Rosetta silent file (secondary structure, phi, psi, omega in degrees, C-alpha in Angstrom):
SEQUENCE: MIQRRYEISDEQWEQIKGMFPPYKTGRPTKLSERTMFNAFLWIARSGAAWRDLPEERYGSWKTVYSRFCKWRDTGLLVAIFQTLQVEPDFENLRIDSTSVKAHQHSAGAKKTPQDTK
SCORE:     score description
SCORE:     0.000 S_00000001
   1 L     0.000  140.281 -179.117   66.881  -81.317   36.197 S_00000001
   2 L   -79.722  128.441  178.472   67.791  -78.264   38.242 S_00000001
   3 L   -81.721  125.588  177.391   70.728  -76.396   36.968 S_00000001
   4 L   -82.262  163.175  175.248   73.420  -75.896   39.527 S_00000001
   5 L   -65.116  145.497 -176.205   76.016  -73.266   39.722 S_00000001
   6 L    69.889   -0.519 -173.011   78.831  -73.959   37.267 S_00000001
   7 L  -102.949  155.375 -175.944   76.863  -76.577   35.457 S_00000001
   8 L   -83.491  156.784 -178.096   75.588  -76.684   31.835 S_00000001
   9 L   -87.026  169.231  174.569   71.914  -76.281   31.077 S_00000001
  10 H   -53.525  -45.010 -176.705   69.600  -78.934   29.465 S_00000001
  11 H   -70.888  -32.544  173.237   69.668  -77.267   26.155 S_00000001
  12 H   -67.254  -44.193  177.317   73.434  -77.146   26.092 S_00000001
  13 H   -54.586  -44.121  177.161   73.528  -80.874   27.092 S_00000001
  14 H   -60.809  -32.645  177.928   71.232  -81.742   24.234 S_00000001
  15 H   -71.611  -27.067 -173.804   73.662  -80.184   21.735 S_00000001
  16 H  -114.077   -8.040 -171.143   76.645  -82.247   22.957 S_00000001
  17 L   -63.126  -18.518  177.542   75.317  -85.480   24.473 S_00000001
  18 L   -91.419    1.153 -174.202   75.971  -87.517   21.263 S_00000001
  19 L   -85.513  -15.901 -171.597   79.605  -86.365   21.002 S_00000001
  20 L   -80.683  129.698 -175.523   80.855  -88.599   23.835 S_00000001
  21 L   -75.282  154.998  173.666   82.506  -91.955   22.858 S_00000001
  22 L   -65.134  145.424  178.225   81.277  -95.258   24.270 S_00000001
  23 L   -69.009  128.504 -170.867   83.158  -96.613   27.195 S_00000001
  24 L  -113.558  -50.132 -174.131   85.504  -99.429   26.023 S_00000001
  25 L  -117.408  163.485  173.108   88.059 -100.599   28.587 S_00000001
  26 L    74.581 -173.878 -178.572   88.452 -100.921   32.288 S_00000001
  27 L   -77.113  120.142 -178.234   85.845 -100.626   34.958 S_00000001
  28 L   -67.244  148.191  178.558   83.034  -98.226   33.821 S_00000001
  29 L   -76.923  148.753  175.963   82.300  -95.258   36.054 S_00000001
  30 L   -86.619    1.453 -176.739   79.012  -94.978   37.850 S_00000001
  31 L   -90.696  151.898  174.077   78.913  -91.300   37.051 S_00000001
  32 L   -81.790  166.205 -179.641   77.325  -90.098   33.865 S_00000001
  33 H   -64.426  -32.341 -175.226   79.137  -88.172   31.103 S_00000001
  34 H   -67.758  -36.362  178.875   77.079  -85.059   31.909 S_00000001
  35 H   -75.314  -25.024  167.704   78.296  -85.181   35.503 S_00000001
  36 H   -60.936  -44.885 -178.838   81.911  -85.645   34.367 S_00000001
  37 H   -70.925  -36.627  166.633   81.589  -82.665   32.143 S_00000001
  38 H   -59.459  -27.671  178.028   80.016  -80.657   34.972 S_00000001
  39 H   -68.183  -43.239  177.964   82.872  -81.656   37.113 S_00000001
  40 H   -64.336  -48.217 -176.365   85.422  -80.197   34.550 S_00000001
  41 H   -57.877  -43.615 -173.411   83.189  -76.966   34.462 S_00000001
  42 H   -69.559  -35.232  173.892   83.255  -76.761   38.156 S_00000001
  43 H   -68.054  -47.979 -176.224   87.091  -76.889   38.314 S_00000001
  44 H   -64.274  -41.525 -178.665   87.421  -74.366   35.525 S_00000001
  45 H   -79.476  -34.326 -172.098   84.934  -71.861   36.781 S_00000001
  46 H   -85.647  -19.543 -169.788   85.684  -72.075   40.390 S_00000001
  47 L    61.647   24.189 -178.654   89.460  -72.140   39.989 S_00000001
  48 L   -84.753  162.807  173.591   89.877  -74.775   42.652 S_00000001
  49 L   -72.917  162.336  175.149   92.472  -77.538   42.617 S_00000001
  50 H   -57.344  -43.839  178.234   91.502  -81.033   41.422 S_00000001
  51 H   -60.043  -22.370 -174.858   91.715  -82.311   44.990 S_00000001
  52 H   -80.803   -9.115 -178.397   89.032  -79.724   46.007 S_00000001
  53 L   -55.645  128.721  171.197   86.424  -81.271   43.759 S_00000001
  54 L   -56.406  100.178  179.947   83.208  -82.173   45.810 S_00000001
  55 H   -66.209  -31.624  178.056   83.405  -85.920   45.913 S_00000001
  56 H   -67.040  -22.446  176.797   79.865  -86.265   47.144 S_00000001
  57 H   -99.826  -40.937 -167.207   78.596  -84.597   43.920 S_00000001
  58 H  -112.007  -11.121  175.743   81.264  -85.513   41.284 S_00000001
  59 L    95.168 -161.325 -176.245   82.908  -88.604   42.606 S_00000001
  60 L   -67.204  141.472 -179.750   86.711  -89.141   42.954 S_00000001
  61 H   -72.977  -23.650  178.072   88.806  -86.297   41.693 S_00000001
  62 H   -72.924  -39.247  177.248   91.252  -88.880   40.214 S_00000001
  63 H   -65.888  -44.786  173.829   88.598  -90.383   38.034 S_00000001
  64 H   -57.373  -47.246  177.308   87.476  -87.095   36.907 S_00000001
  65 H   -60.711  -48.597  177.879   91.016  -85.910   36.111 S_00000001
  66 H   -53.720  -47.920  173.061   91.759  -89.099   34.200 S_00000001
  67 H   -61.788  -38.400  174.342   88.700  -88.610   32.068 S_00000001
  68 H   -58.560  -41.042 -178.569   89.497  -84.996   31.584 S_00000001
  69 H   -69.266  -38.384  179.001   93.006  -85.971   30.329 S_00000001
  70 H   -62.541  -46.559 -175.669   91.528  -88.617   27.935 S_00000001
  71 H   -73.449  -38.602  175.961   89.037  -86.120   26.387 S_00000001
  72 H   -56.880  -47.187 -176.353   91.611  -83.444   26.196 S_00000001
  73 H   -70.839  -23.581  177.242   94.157  -85.645   24.363 S_00000001
  74 H   -86.884   -8.481 -177.730   91.565  -86.861   21.940 S_00000001
  75 L    87.184    2.344  179.155   90.372  -83.378   21.101 S_00000001
  76 H   -65.516  -30.477  177.071   86.860  -83.887   22.375 S_00000001
  77 H   -71.275  -32.863  172.956   86.823  -81.088   24.732 S_00000001
  78 H   -56.171  -52.692  177.254   87.818  -78.716   21.927 S_00000001
  79 H   -53.160  -51.295 -177.801   85.038  -80.066   19.839 S_00000001
  80 H   -60.341  -47.307 -175.534   82.491  -79.751   22.656 S_00000001
  81 H   -67.753  -35.506  173.131   83.485  -76.045   23.395 S_00000001
  82 H   -64.829  -34.020  176.167   83.237  -75.256   19.795 S_00000001
  83 H   -59.994  -53.352 -172.289   79.865  -76.816   19.599 S_00000001
  84 H   -85.077    0.353 -177.531   78.573  -74.751   22.518 S_00000001
  85 L   -68.207  134.653  174.737   80.312  -71.543   21.436 S_00000001
  86 L  -122.878  143.019  174.920   77.725  -68.861   20.775 S_00000001
  87 L   -59.903  132.262  177.526   78.261  -65.592   18.789 S_00000001
  88 L   -67.985  159.712  166.817   78.395  -62.769   21.482 S_00000001
  89 L  -108.754  107.961 -177.449   75.796  -60.121   21.324 S_00000001
  90 L   -95.297   21.781 -175.621   77.536  -56.818   21.483 S_00000001
  91 L   -71.507  -27.022 -173.623   74.470  -54.660   21.309 S_00000001
  92 L  -108.361    9.498 -171.323   74.567  -53.712   25.012 S_00000001
  93 L   -82.753  134.638  176.741   78.511  -53.685   25.405 S_00000001
  94 L  -138.773  117.473  178.152   79.635  -50.249   26.699 S_00000001
  95 L  -120.052  127.916  166.393   83.224  -49.534   27.572 S_00000001
  96 L  -151.126 -169.237 -169.694   84.221  -46.077   28.786 S_00000001
  97 L   -62.494  -23.563 -176.831   86.397  -44.346   31.352 S_00000001
  98 L   -78.345  -22.749  179.812   83.900  -45.235   34.154 S_00000001
  99 L  -107.120  -17.031 -178.147   84.254  -48.969   33.741 S_00000001
 100 L  -120.335  106.655 -179.433   87.849  -49.323   32.547 S_00000001
 101 L   -97.214  148.665  179.012   90.099  -47.394   34.915 S_00000001
 102 L   -78.448  155.164  175.006   93.761  -46.569   34.133 S_00000001
 103 L   -68.209  140.854 -173.709   96.403  -47.921   36.416 S_00000001
 104 L   -56.536  -24.733  175.960   97.499  -45.494   39.139 S_00000001
 105 L   -84.360   -4.196 -170.856  100.982  -45.396   37.604 S_00000001
 106 L   -84.941   -4.220 -174.389   99.761  -44.549   34.177 S_00000001
 107 L  -129.486  146.602  173.988   99.370  -40.847   34.810 S_00000001
 108 L    91.432   -5.283  177.741  101.646  -38.031   35.934 S_00000001
 109 L   -80.043  144.076 -177.915  105.104  -39.277   34.871 S_00000001
 110 L   -87.038  142.260  177.318  107.161  -36.861   32.849 S_00000001
 111 L   -87.626  140.293  175.007  108.090  -38.075   29.371 S_00000001
 112 L  -109.576  161.243  178.070  111.639  -38.156   28.177 S_00000001
 113 L   -60.036  -24.963  173.898  112.587  -38.197   24.500 S_00000001
 114 L   -67.245  -35.376 -173.120  113.276  -41.921   24.845 S_00000001
 115 L   -74.986  -27.930  179.494  109.688  -42.715   25.891 S_00000001
 116 L   -78.442   -8.983 -177.169  108.161  -41.039   22.696 S_00000001
 117 L   -74.932    0.000    0.000  110.154  -43.195   20.226 S_00000001
């Protein structure tokens, strides 16, 4: 499967695919659990509103939102993200004044005795 922008990789899906509960009530959706999860990621990573979810790719935003609420309330999403969490590699992390700029108002003001307390 080709990985699209904002979607999980095949390796990540292999880690979490057994965590989803079987569908029990109502009319089952035609979309897979992976597609539903990718829809959540699309919303989270793009910052778009639920109504802006591409229907041709992910189906009705109402269906995706109700599944999101169900998985959120049961704690499944927390468990999934904890499973996918990877320890960061700080080997190449560099923070200095060239990458973290001070705000324009942070320099040049005179300090009063009240400010130093």
